Structures are given as structure tokens and as C-alpha cells.
C-alpha positions as YAML, in Angstrom:
chain: A
units: angstrom
residues:
- id: 1
  name: MET
  ca: [74.23, 105.79, 56.01]
- id: 2
  name: THR
  ca: [71.55, 102.98, 56.55]
- id: 3
  name: ILE
  ca: [71.67, 101.08, 59.69]
- id: 4
  name: ARG
  ca: [71.69, 97.89, 57.81]
- id: 5
  name: ASN
  ca: [74.91, 99.36, 55.93]
- id: 6
  name: LEU
  ca: [76.19, 100.63, 59.53]
- id: 7
  name: TYR
  ca: [76.20, 97.07, 60.82]
- id: 8
  name: LEU
  ca: [77.67, 95.67, 56.95]
- id: 9
  name: ALA
  ca: [80.92, 97.99, 58.05]
- id: 10
  name: ALA
  ca: [80.55, 96.60, 61.71]
- id: 11
  name: PHE
  ca: [80.72, 93.33, 60.83]
- id: 12
  name: ALA
  ca: [83.71, 94.29, 58.65]
- id: 13
  name: ALA
  ca: [85.80, 95.39, 60.83]
- id: 14
  name: ALA
  ca: [84.99, 92.90, 63.41]
- id: 15
  name: GLY
  ca: [85.85, 90.19, 60.99]
- id: 16
  name: ILE
  ca: [89.83, 91.67, 60.07]
- id: 17
  name: ALA
  ca: [91.46, 89.61, 62.32]
- id: 18
  name: GLY
  ca: [90.12, 86.45, 60.47]
- id: 19
  name: LEU
  ca: [91.99, 87.49, 57.38]
- id: 20
  name: ALA
  ca: [95.70, 86.66, 58.56]
- id: 21
  name: LEU
  ca: [95.97, 83.49, 56.98]
- id: 22
  name: PRO
  ca: [95.40, 82.08, 53.31]
- id: 23
  name: LEU
  ca: [91.86, 80.33, 53.24]
- id: 24
  name: GLN
  ca: [92.47, 76.91, 51.13]
- id: 25
  name: ALA
  ca: [90.24, 74.75, 52.22]
- id: 26
  name: GLN
  ca: [86.42, 73.41, 50.65]
- id: 27
  name: ASP
  ca: [83.44, 75.48, 50.10]
- id: 28
  name: VAL
  ca: [80.92, 75.73, 52.71]
- id: 29
  name: GLU
  ca: [77.36, 76.42, 52.23]
- id: 30
  name: LEU
  ca: [75.36, 77.42, 55.70]
- id: 31
  name: LYS
  ca: [71.33, 76.86, 55.79]
- id: 32
  name: ILE
  ca: [69.93, 79.84, 57.82]
- id: 33
  name: GLN
  ca: [66.85, 79.09, 58.94]
- id: 34
  name: HIS
  ca: [64.68, 81.75, 61.12]
- id: 35
  name: PHE
  ca: [61.04, 82.52, 61.89]
- id: 36
  name: LEU
  ca: [60.35, 85.79, 61.09]
- id: 37
  name: PRO
  ca: [59.56, 87.68, 57.38]
- id: 38
  name: ALA
  ca: [62.65, 88.40, 55.20]
- id: 39
  name: VAL
  ca: [61.98, 91.97, 55.91]
- id: 40
  name: ALA
  ca: [62.51, 91.64, 59.76]
- id: 41
  name: PRO
  ca: [65.37, 93.34, 61.44]
- id: 42
  name: ALA
  ca: [66.41, 89.94, 62.25]
- id: 43
  name: GLN
  ca: [67.09, 89.43, 58.69]
- id: 44
  name: LYS
  ca: [68.31, 92.68, 57.24]
- id: 45
  name: VAL
  ca: [70.29, 93.98, 60.26]
- id: 46
  name: LEU
  ca: [71.83, 90.82, 61.54]
- id: 47
  name: ILE
  ca: [71.51, 87.74, 59.45]
- id: 48
  name: GLU
  ca: [72.14, 89.12, 56.08]
- id: 49
  name: PRO
  ca: [75.16, 91.45, 57.03]
- id: 50
  name: TRP
  ca: [76.69, 88.30, 59.12]
- id: 51
  name: ALA
  ca: [76.31, 86.19, 56.11]
- id: 52
  name: LYS
  ca: [78.03, 88.82, 53.73]
- id: 53
  name: ALA
  ca: [80.82, 89.37, 56.09]
- id: 54
  name: LEU
  ca: [81.55, 85.55, 56.54]
- id: 55
  name: GLU
  ca: [81.70, 84.87, 52.62]
- id: 56
  name: GLU
  ca: [83.64, 88.19, 51.99]
- id: 57
  name: GLN
  ca: [86.14, 87.63, 54.69]
- id: 58
  name: SER
  ca: [86.71, 83.85, 53.88]
- id: 59
  name: LYS
  ca: [87.07, 84.82, 50.48]
- id: 60
  name: GLY
  ca: [83.78, 82.94, 49.15]
- id: 61
  name: GLN
  ca: [84.83, 79.70, 51.05]
- id: 62
  name: ILE
  ca: [81.38, 80.48, 53.28]
- id: 63
  name: LYS
  ca: [78.05, 81.18, 51.65]
- id: 64
  name: SER
  ca: [74.56, 81.18, 52.82]
- id: 65
  name: ARG
  ca: [71.21, 80.52, 52.26]
- id: 66
  name: ILE
  ca: [68.68, 82.35, 54.23]
- id: 67
  name: PHE
  ca: [65.27, 80.58, 55.09]
- id: 68
  name: PRO
  ca: [63.10, 83.28, 56.75]
- id: 69
  name: SER
  ca: [59.53, 82.35, 58.27]
- id: 70
  name: MET
  ca: [60.49, 78.68, 58.64]
- id: 71
  name: GLN
  ca: [60.72, 77.86, 55.08]
- id: 72
  name: LEU
  ca: [62.86, 74.51, 55.71]
- id: 73
  name: GLY
  ca: [59.48, 73.50, 57.90]
- id: 74
  name: GLY
  ca: [58.44, 72.97, 61.59]
- id: 75
  name: LYS
  ca: [57.64, 75.29, 64.02]
- id: 76
  name: PRO
  ca: [59.95, 78.43, 66.01]
- id: 77
  name: PRO
  ca: [60.00, 76.01, 68.75]
- id: 78
  name: GLN
  ca: [61.64, 73.52, 67.02]
- id: 79
  name: LEU
  ca: [64.25, 75.85, 65.55]
- id: 80
  name: ILE
  ca: [66.72, 74.87, 68.74]
- id: 81
  name: ASP
  ca: [66.30, 71.18, 67.81]
- id: 82
  name: GLN
  ca: [66.88, 71.82, 64.52]
- id: 83
  name: VAL
  ca: [70.17, 73.46, 64.69]
- id: 84
  name: ARG
  ca: [71.18, 70.95, 66.90]
- id: 85
  name: ASP
  ca: [70.19, 68.00, 65.00]
- id: 86
  name: GLY
  ca: [71.83, 69.47, 61.89]
- id: 87
  name: VAL
  ca: [68.25, 70.40, 59.93]
- id: 88
  name: ALA
  ca: [69.79, 73.70, 59.75]
- id: 89
  name: ASP
  ca: [73.34, 74.74, 60.22]
- id: 90
  name: VAL
  ca: [72.56, 78.25, 61.56]
- id: 91
  name: VAL
  ca: [69.59, 79.43, 63.23]
- id: 92
  name: TRP
  ca: [68.22, 82.53, 65.09]
- id: 93
  name: THR
  ca: [65.77, 81.79, 67.49]
- id: 94
  name: LEU
  ca: [64.46, 82.61, 71.35]
- id: 95
  name: PRO
  ca: [65.88, 80.01, 74.14]
- id: 96
  name: SER
  ca: [62.54, 80.58, 75.76]
- id: 97
  name: TYR
  ca: [60.32, 79.37, 73.02]
- id: 98
  name: THR
  ca: [61.00, 76.10, 74.68]
- id: 99
  name: PRO
  ca: [60.34, 76.64, 78.70]
- id: 100
  name: GLY
  ca: [62.30, 74.96, 81.30]
- id: 101
  name: ARG
  ca: [65.09, 73.81, 79.16]
- id: 102
  name: PHE
  ca: [67.03, 76.86, 79.39]
- id: 103
  name: PRO
  ca: [66.33, 78.11, 82.86]
- id: 104
  name: ILE
  ca: [69.54, 80.18, 83.92]
- id: 105
  name: MET
  ca: [69.95, 82.44, 80.72]
- id: 106
  name: SER
  ca: [66.31, 82.82, 81.27]
- id: 107
  name: VAL
  ca: [67.61, 85.19, 84.16]
- id: 108
  name: PHE
  ca: [67.39, 88.06, 81.78]
- id: 109
  name: GLU
  ca: [63.98, 87.80, 80.90]
- id: 110
  name: LEU
  ca: [62.78, 88.27, 84.43]
- id: 111
  name: PRO
  ca: [60.61, 91.16, 85.11]
- id: 112
  name: PHE
  ca: [62.45, 94.49, 85.19]
- id: 113
  name: MET
  ca: [65.82, 93.48, 84.15]
- id: 114
  name: ILE
  ca: [66.51, 95.36, 81.06]
- id: 115
  name: ASN
  ca: [67.65, 98.74, 81.16]
- id: 116
  name: ASN
  ca: [68.55, 99.03, 77.39]
- id: 117
  name: ALA
  ca: [69.31, 96.43, 74.32]
- id: 118
  name: GLU
  ca: [73.00, 97.57, 74.28]
- id: 119
  name: ALA
  ca: [73.90, 97.17, 77.58]
- id: 120
  name: THR
  ca: [71.91, 94.22, 78.35]
- id: 121
  name: THR
  ca: [72.99, 92.51, 75.06]
- id: 122
  name: LYS
  ca: [76.65, 92.72, 76.61]
- id: 123
  name: ALA
  ca: [76.17, 91.74, 79.85]
- id: 124
  name: ALA
  ca: [74.40, 88.22, 78.77]
- id: 125
  name: TRP
  ca: [77.16, 87.40, 76.51]
- id: 126
  name: ASP
  ca: [79.23, 87.63, 79.60]
- id: 127
  name: PHE
  ca: [76.84, 86.02, 81.58]
- id: 128
  name: TYR
  ca: [76.74, 82.85, 79.05]
- id: 129
  name: GLN
  ca: [80.40, 82.82, 78.92]
- id: 130
  name: ALA
  ca: [80.71, 82.63, 82.44]
- id: 131
  name: TYR
  ca: [77.43, 80.70, 83.95]
- id: 132
  name: ALA
  ca: [75.68, 79.31, 81.03]
- id: 133
  name: LYS
  ca: [77.78, 77.18, 78.82]
- id: 134
  name: GLU
  ca: [76.23, 74.06, 79.97]
- id: 135
  name: GLU
  ca: [72.84, 74.74, 78.99]
- id: 136
  name: PHE
  ca: [74.18, 74.97, 74.98]
- id: 137
  name: ALA
  ca: [76.66, 72.81, 75.20]
- id: 138
  name: ASP
  ca: [75.23, 70.76, 72.20]
- id: 139
  name: ILE
  ca: [75.35, 73.70, 69.61]
- id: 140
  name: HIS
  ca: [77.92, 76.08, 68.95]
- id: 141
  name: PRO
  ca: [76.53, 79.66, 70.12]
- id: 142
  name: ILE
  ca: [77.39, 82.81, 67.70]
- id: 143
  name: LEU
  ca: [75.47, 85.46, 69.60]
- id: 144
  name: PHE
  ca: [73.30, 86.16, 72.37]
- id: 145
  name: HIS
  ca: [71.26, 89.65, 71.89]
- id: 146
  name: VAL
  ca: [68.43, 90.76, 73.82]
- id: 147
  name: HIS
  ca: [65.30, 93.12, 72.02]
- id: 148
  name: ALA
  ca: [64.96, 96.88, 73.42]
- id: 149
  name: ARG
  ca: [62.42, 97.58, 76.26]
- id: 150
  name: GLY
  ca: [59.13, 95.69, 75.78]
- id: 151
  name: LEU
  ca: [55.95, 97.86, 75.73]
- id: 152
  name: ILE
  ca: [52.27, 96.69, 76.29]
- id: 153
  name: HIS
  ca: [49.79, 97.03, 73.16]
- id: 154
  name: THR
  ca: [46.23, 96.45, 73.45]
- id: 155
  name: LYS
  ca: [43.48, 96.76, 70.99]
- id: 156
  name: GLY
  ca: [40.39, 99.20, 72.30]
- id: 157
  name: LYS
  ca: [41.91, 99.40, 75.74]
- id: 158
  name: ALA
  ca: [43.97, 102.40, 77.54]
- id: 159
  name: VAL
  ca: [46.26, 100.66, 80.59]
- id: 160
  name: GLN
  ca: [47.51, 103.44, 82.71]
- id: 161
  name: LYS
  ca: [47.47, 101.76, 85.57]
- id: 162
  name: VAL
  ca: [47.90, 98.29, 87.07]
- id: 163
  name: GLU
  ca: [44.03, 97.91, 87.69]
- id: 164
  name: ASP
  ca: [43.70, 98.71, 83.34]
- id: 165
  name: LEU
  ca: [45.42, 95.35, 82.78]
- id: 166
  name: SER
  ca: [42.77, 92.66, 85.17]
- id: 167
  name: GLY
  ca: [41.30, 90.50, 82.47]
- id: 168
  name: LEU
  ca: [43.09, 91.24, 79.42]
- id: 169
  name: ARG
  ca: [44.68, 88.40, 77.41]
- id: 170
  name: LEU
  ca: [48.08, 89.20, 76.36]
- id: 171
  name: ARG
  ca: [50.41, 87.38, 74.42]
- id: 172
  name: ALA
  ca: [53.64, 86.52, 76.67]
- id: 173
  name: PRO
  ca: [56.75, 85.42, 75.17]
- id: 174
  name: SER
  ca: [58.28, 83.69, 78.00]
- id: 175
  name: ARG
  ca: [57.45, 82.29, 81.35]
- id: 176
  name: PRO
  ca: [58.73, 84.83, 83.83]
- id: 177
  name: VAL
  ca: [56.55, 87.54, 81.52]
- id: 178
  name: GLY
  ca: [53.80, 85.80, 81.59]
- id: 179
  name: ASP
  ca: [53.89, 85.02, 85.21]
- id: 180
  name: ALA
  ca: [54.53, 88.52, 85.78]
- id: 181
  name: LEU
  ca: [51.53, 89.58, 83.64]
- id: 182
  name: ALA
  ca: [49.15, 87.10, 85.57]
- id: 183
  name: LYS
  ca: [50.32, 89.08, 89.00]
- id: 184
  name: TYR
  ca: [48.94, 92.14, 87.11]
- id: 185
  name: GLY
  ca: [45.48, 90.65, 86.63]
- id: 186
  name: ALA
  ca: [45.92, 89.73, 83.17]
- id: 187
  name: VAL
  ca: [45.27, 86.66, 81.50]
- id: 188
  name: PRO
  ca: [48.87, 85.81, 79.86]
- id: 189
  name: VAL
  ca: [48.83, 83.67, 76.71]
- id: 190
  name: PHE
  ca: [51.90, 82.14, 75.17]
- id: 191
  name: MET
  ca: [52.68, 81.84, 71.53]
- id: 192
  name: PRO
  ca: [55.50, 82.72, 69.59]
- id: 193
  name: VAL
  ca: [55.20, 86.06, 67.80]
- id: 194
  name: PRO
  ca: [54.09, 85.26, 64.46]
- id: 195
  name: GLN
  ca: [50.82, 83.87, 65.97]
- id: 196
  name: THR
  ca: [50.33, 87.19, 67.38]
- id: 197
  name: PRO
  ca: [48.79, 89.11, 64.12]
- id: 198
  name: GLU
  ca: [46.18, 86.16, 63.53]
- id: 199
  name: ALA
  ca: [45.32, 85.83, 67.38]
- id: 200
  name: LEU
  ca: [44.70, 89.55, 67.53]
- id: 201
  name: SER
  ca: [42.43, 89.73, 64.28]
- id: 202
  name: LYS
  ca: [40.43, 86.60, 65.48]
- id: 203
  name: SER
  ca: [40.52, 88.54, 69.03]
- id: 204
  name: VAL
  ca: [41.88, 85.64, 70.85]
- id: 205
  name: ILE
  ca: [44.06, 87.93, 72.52]
- id: 206
  name: ASP
  ca: [43.64, 91.24, 73.41]
- id: 207
  name: GLY
  ca: [47.09, 92.63, 73.27]
- id: 208
  name: ALA
  ca: [51.18, 91.60, 73.49]
- id: 209
  name: VAL
  ca: [53.57, 92.73, 75.24]
- id: 210
  name: VAL
  ca: [56.40, 93.11, 72.31]
- id: 211
  name: PRO
  ca: [58.83, 95.66, 71.60]
- id: 212
  name: TRP
  ca: [58.17, 98.25, 68.35]
- id: 213
  name: GLU
  ca: [60.83, 96.69, 66.16]
- id: 214
  name: VAL
  ca: [58.36, 93.49, 65.85]
- id: 215
  name: THR
  ca: [55.40, 95.65, 64.97]
- id: 216
  name: VAL
  ca: [56.06, 96.52, 61.40]
- id: 217
  name: SER
  ca: [57.31, 93.50, 60.10]
- id: 218
  name: LEU
  ca: [53.98, 91.57, 61.32]
- id: 219
  name: ARG
  ca: [51.92, 94.81, 61.28]
- id: 220
  name: LEU
  ca: [50.82, 95.05, 64.93]
- id: 221
  name: TYR
  ca: [50.53, 98.70, 65.12]
- id: 222
  name: GLU
  ca: [47.57, 97.82, 62.65]
- id: 223
  name: LEU
  ca: [46.22, 95.21, 64.77]
- id: 224
  name: THR
  ca: [46.57, 97.46, 67.91]
- id: 225
  name: ASP
  ca: [45.50, 100.98, 68.62]
- id: 226
  name: HIS
  ca: [46.91, 101.82, 72.33]
- id: 227
  name: HIS
  ca: [50.70, 101.34, 73.18]
- id: 228
  name: THR
  ca: [51.61, 101.91, 76.86]
- id: 229
  name: GLN
  ca: [55.52, 102.56, 77.82]
- id: 230
  name: ILE
  ca: [56.92, 101.47, 80.90]
- id: 231
  name: PRO
  ca: [59.27, 104.17, 82.35]
- id: 232
  name: GLY
  ca: [62.10, 103.95, 84.88]
- id: 233
  name: ALA
  ca: [65.83, 102.68, 85.41]
- id: 234
  name: ARG
  ca: [64.81, 98.96, 84.23]
- id: 235
  name: GLY
  ca: [61.78, 98.40, 81.83]
- id: 236
  name: LEU
  ca: [59.17, 95.85, 82.15]
- id: 237
  name: TYR
  ca: [60.94, 93.10, 80.03]
- id: 238
  name: THR
  ca: [63.17, 91.78, 77.39]
- id: 239
  name: SER
  ca: [63.87, 89.04, 75.45]
- id: 240
  name: VAL
  ca: [66.70, 86.52, 74.96]
- id: 241
  name: PHE
  ca: [67.44, 85.90, 71.42]
- id: 242
  name: LEU
  ca: [70.15, 82.81, 69.96]
- id: 243
  name: LEU
  ca: [72.30, 83.09, 66.78]
- id: 244
  name: GLY
  ca: [73.82, 79.58, 66.96]
- id: 245
  name: MET
  ca: [75.29, 77.05, 64.77]
- id: 246
  name: ASN
  ca: [75.30, 73.45, 64.54]
- id: 247
  name: LYS
  ca: [78.33, 72.01, 66.44]
- id: 248
  name: LYS
  ca: [79.34, 69.81, 63.45]
- id: 249
  name: THR
  ca: [78.93, 72.41, 61.06]
- id: 250
  name: TYR
  ca: [81.33, 74.39, 63.15]
- id: 251
  name: ASP
  ca: [83.77, 71.67, 63.72]
- id: 252
  name: GLY
  ca: [83.81, 70.48, 60.21]
- id: 253
  name: LEU
  ca: [85.18, 73.79, 58.88]
- id: 254
  name: SER
  ca: [88.94, 74.85, 58.71]
- id: 255
  name: ALA
  ca: [91.07, 76.27, 60.93]
- id: 256
  name: ASP
  ca: [90.88, 79.56, 59.14]
- id: 257
  name: GLN
  ca: [87.36, 79.60, 58.29]
- id: 258
  name: LYS
  ca: [86.77, 79.11, 61.98]
- id: 259
  name: LYS
  ca: [88.90, 82.01, 62.29]
- id: 260
  name: VAL
  ca: [86.38, 84.15, 60.39]
- id: 261
  name: VAL
  ca: [83.55, 82.76, 62.33]
- id: 262
  name: ASP
  ca: [84.93, 83.40, 65.84]
- id: 263
  name: ALA
  ca: [85.77, 86.65, 64.47]
- id: 264
  name: ASN
  ca: [82.18, 87.42, 63.71]
- id: 265
  name: SER
  ca: [80.99, 86.05, 67.16]
- id: 266
  name: GLY
  ca: [80.03, 87.05, 70.63]
- id: 267
  name: ALA
  ca: [81.73, 90.10, 71.79]
- id: 268
  name: ALA
  ca: [83.02, 91.17, 68.48]
- id: 269
  name: LEU
  ca: [79.30, 91.66, 68.10]
- id: 270
  name: THR
  ca: [77.17, 92.37, 71.29]
- id: 271
  name: GLY
  ca: [78.04, 96.19, 71.26]
- id: 272
  name: LYS
  ca: [76.96, 96.92, 67.50]
- id: 273
  name: ILE
  ca: [74.14, 94.33, 67.56]
- id: 274
  name: GLY
  ca: [72.44, 95.64, 71.06]
- id: 275
  name: ALA
  ca: [72.66, 99.25, 69.55]
- id: 276
  name: ALA
  ca: [70.75, 98.12, 66.33]
- id: 277
  name: TRP
  ca: [68.16, 96.59, 68.41]
- id: 278
  name: GLU
  ca: [67.35, 100.00, 69.95]
- id: 279
  name: ASP
  ca: [67.61, 101.94, 66.24]
- id: 280
  name: VAL
  ca: [65.12, 99.35, 65.20]
- id: 281
  name: GLU
  ca: [62.14, 100.51, 67.18]
- id: 282
  name: LYS
  ca: [61.80, 103.76, 65.73]
- id: 283
  name: PRO
  ca: [59.98, 102.82, 62.46]
- id: 284
  name: GLY
  ca: [57.47, 100.74, 64.70]
- id: 285
  name: LEU
  ca: [56.91, 103.47, 67.02]
- id: 286
  name: ASP
  ca: [56.53, 106.08, 64.01]
- id: 287
  name: ALA
  ca: [54.18, 103.80, 61.70]
- id: 288
  name: ALA
  ca: [51.67, 103.55, 64.91]
- id: 289
  name: THR
  ca: [52.21, 107.51, 65.34]
- id: 290
  name: LYS
  ca: [51.29, 108.19, 61.86]
- id: 291
  name: ARG
  ca: [48.17, 105.73, 61.90]
- id: 292
  name: GLY
  ca: [47.10, 107.88, 65.08]
- id: 293
  name: ASN
  ca: [47.35, 105.47, 67.82]
- id: 294
  name: LYS
  ca: [47.70, 106.57, 71.35]
- id: 295
  name: MET
  ca: [50.80, 106.63, 73.11]
- id: 296
  name: LEU
  ca: [50.59, 105.76, 76.78]
- id: 297
  name: THR
  ca: [53.20, 105.97, 79.49]
- id: 298
  name: MET
  ca: [52.62, 104.13, 82.62]
- id: 299
  name: PRO
  ca: [52.92, 106.56, 85.87]
- id: 300
  name: GLU
  ca: [55.91, 106.21, 88.09]
- id: 301
  name: ALA
  ca: [53.49, 104.99, 90.82]
- id: 302
  name: GLU
  ca: [51.94, 102.53, 89.07]
- id: 303
  name: VAL
  ca: [55.35, 101.41, 87.85]
- id: 304
  name: ALA
  ca: [56.42, 101.02, 91.09]
- id: 305
  name: LYS
  ca: [53.47, 98.43, 92.25]
- id: 306
  name: MET
  ca: [53.87, 96.32, 88.96]
- id: 307
  name: ARG
  ca: [57.84, 95.97, 90.17]
- id: 308
  name: LYS
  ca: [56.50, 95.02, 93.74]
- id: 309
  name: LEU
  ca: [53.71, 92.53, 92.57]
- id: 310
  name: ALA
  ca: [56.38, 91.03, 90.12]
- id: 311
  name: GLU
  ca: [59.04, 90.19, 93.23]
- id: 312
  name: PRO
  ca: [57.95, 86.51, 93.83]
- id: 313
  name: VAL
  ca: [58.41, 86.03, 89.98]
- id: 314
  name: THR
  ca: [61.93, 86.70, 90.95]
- id: 315
  name: GLN
  ca: [62.24, 85.02, 93.96]
- id: 316
  name: ALA
  ca: [60.67, 81.70, 92.44]
- id: 317
  name: TRP
  ca: [63.32, 81.80, 89.76]
- id: 318
  name: VAL
  ca: [66.07, 81.92, 92.56]
- id: 319
  name: GLU
  ca: [64.33, 79.08, 94.26]
- id: 320
  name: GLU
  ca: [63.75, 76.99, 90.93]
- id: 321
  name: MET
  ca: [67.67, 77.48, 90.50]
- id: 322
  name: ASN
  ca: [68.13, 76.55, 94.06]
- id: 323
  name: LYS
  ca: [66.04, 73.38, 94.02]
- id: 324
  name: GLN
  ca: [68.43, 72.61, 90.61]
- id: 325
  name: GLY
  ca: [72.09, 73.03, 92.86]
- id: 326
  name: LYS
  ca: [72.73, 76.36, 91.63]
- id: 327
  name: ASP
  ca: [73.14, 79.75, 94.03]
- id: 328
  name: GLY
  ca: [70.20, 81.47, 92.17]
- id: 329
  name: ALA
  ca: [70.89, 84.91, 94.65]
- id: 330
  name: LYS
  ca: [74.57, 84.53, 93.13]
- id: 331
  name: LEU
  ca: [73.30, 84.37, 89.40]
- id: 332
  name: LEU
  ca: [70.63, 87.09, 89.98]
- id: 333
  name: ALA
  ca: [73.30, 89.44, 91.22]
- id: 334
  name: ALA
  ca: [75.71, 88.67, 88.70]
- id: 335
  name: ALA
  ca: [73.56, 89.07, 85.60]
- id: 336
  name: GLN
  ca: [72.20, 92.21, 87.42]
- id: 337
  name: ALA
  ca: [76.05, 93.27, 88.12]
- id: 338
  name: LEU
  ca: [76.96, 93.03, 84.19]
- id: 339
  name: ILE
  ca: [73.78, 95.02, 83.27]
- id: 340
  name: ASP
  ca: [74.97, 97.81, 85.82]
- id: 341
  name: LYS
  ca: [78.64, 97.66, 84.48]
- id: 342
  name: TYR
  ca: [77.43, 97.68, 80.71]
- id: 343
  name: GLY
  ca: [74.42, 100.76, 81.43]
- id: 344
  name: LYS
  ca: [77.07, 103.39, 82.61]
...
């Protein structure tokens, strides 16, 4: 059974509760926008199965049209406002594409937080429920999830110690990751991931930190030739993704339609989607290996240096939370405890 079919089955199982009552409301068509190509796992593994589950479990009342690669217009950092304002009914995006706007949830993007995508996705949803609802009060979150451990991908440069990063211009997805790269001597270049292929081909950057998953749809394995994984109990970094719905769209659904959406939201999905984002790493790794690219592993002693150098980044986040009237240390400890809980 393919990965996609596994998750179609998972969505079907998750939504059984939504079929308890007869459905007699008007039909709805959801406009779903995201920033990656249609072949990316975001669409094939998450969005398409989710949309199909909603249609089947609503007996055809909830239909969807998917707009990959920003086909409704705009740029990736605008997605969060597009779903808030109703340009799209549903979006898949990264809150970190709007820096400083969702600081609480960014705790999972601090250096060396992730153990694996499944455990950290489960932790992220629980953390949102307990601590970050206020940040997303103007939309209706369906799911938060994270990608698998990010790697360092470079063009013409082997990275096997911290000093190898000195001066390298590396695409960074978020402020915490960029701050950590700067501590290692690299030059972070912030950009949405769809801009990375062009930046690499024009030598605007020397590499990128991304998971294997995205290297296939954007063909980054052809634009880089060295790939360095960071071993240990916690990986170098991850990013938080949001599948979110416009509040008016959700509020306008009938009670039975809401049951279908709710049955395909949150905790019902976190385990399966988190596991999926581990599974979708293999095609990228396989493609780079087949091409003959160099696979590297950062030695443990160098990883220890990286963790030490990144500690001020985490401390700065704690202090920023404190300035906003939050208990930064408590929030950090809560996130770490949830990751540990689900990682056992």
C-alpha cells in the first residue's frame, strides 16, 4: 500500500465519528491554497487525503479545489493573511514566514528541539491547545505539524565540523534557525523554500537547511552535492506547519459539517501525519544517493559544539517571552516535556 493510500485510510478511520448524524445542509466548496508544487507531499500526503475524507464523510457536501504553487495569487508569507481574510478558505503554510507574529509557537523551531516528526507533531498540537491559542485566534487551526530533522545541504562544500560553516550563505527558514546558523559563522539568507532552487542556481546562496522531503519536489538534490545530517537525541531544527481554515468558513458550516471537519482535525491526525513526514524523507535521500551526492554525518564532538553555540538563541527566546509577559522558561520546559512524552 502506498504512503498516500495509508493516509487516505487513516483519514477515513479518523472521521467515522463525523457520520453519526444525517447531513442536509448546503454544499460547500473549499478553496485550499499552498506554496509548493502539486507533486509535493504537502498536497499528496496531507491536503488531498484530507479533502477527500471531508467529501466522503459529508456525503458530498464538502468539496474542495486545491491551488498549489500560490495559484490564487500572492506570495507564501501572505498565506496566513489570505486565510484570515477569506482569500482562501484553507491554507497550508508556515507561521514563521511572518517573523515575530507567532512567537509562542516558534518554540519548536528553536535549535535542537526535535527528536522525530511524529513525536514533535503530537507535542506541537498539545502545546498549541494549552499555550498558543491566542496567537491563532483569528483563524481556525485544523492541524499543526512539523517536518523531519533538517539537514545541511551544500553545493561544492563538505560540512563536517562547525568551522566548515564559516562564511557559507545558507537559506534559513526561520529566525531561530538563522540565528543559530549565524552563531556557527554562516550567513543566514531568509527566504520561503520555493525560492531556494533559483537562489542556488544563481549562486545567491551556497546551500540550504531543509529536510529531505522537500528536495524532490524542488529538485534540490540536483542543485546541491553534499548533505550533512546532525545526529543525536535531538536534531538540528524543524519547522512548524499550519493547516488552517478561515473562521467565517468554519462558522458557516452546519453542525454536521463541523463534525466532519472536527473529526479530521487536531489529535485525530497528529500521529499519522507526523509519521508521514518521516516516511517522505526516503525519496529525497534515495534521489541524492542515486545521483552520487556525498552523504556526511557531523561528528558527535562537533554536534556538542553546535548545541553549546546555539544556547544563546534559546535563551534569547526565553527573554523575549518574558518581555511579553509570558514565562519563557515555563513555555520552553512545557514544549520539551511534551516532546519527551511522545518520544518515549
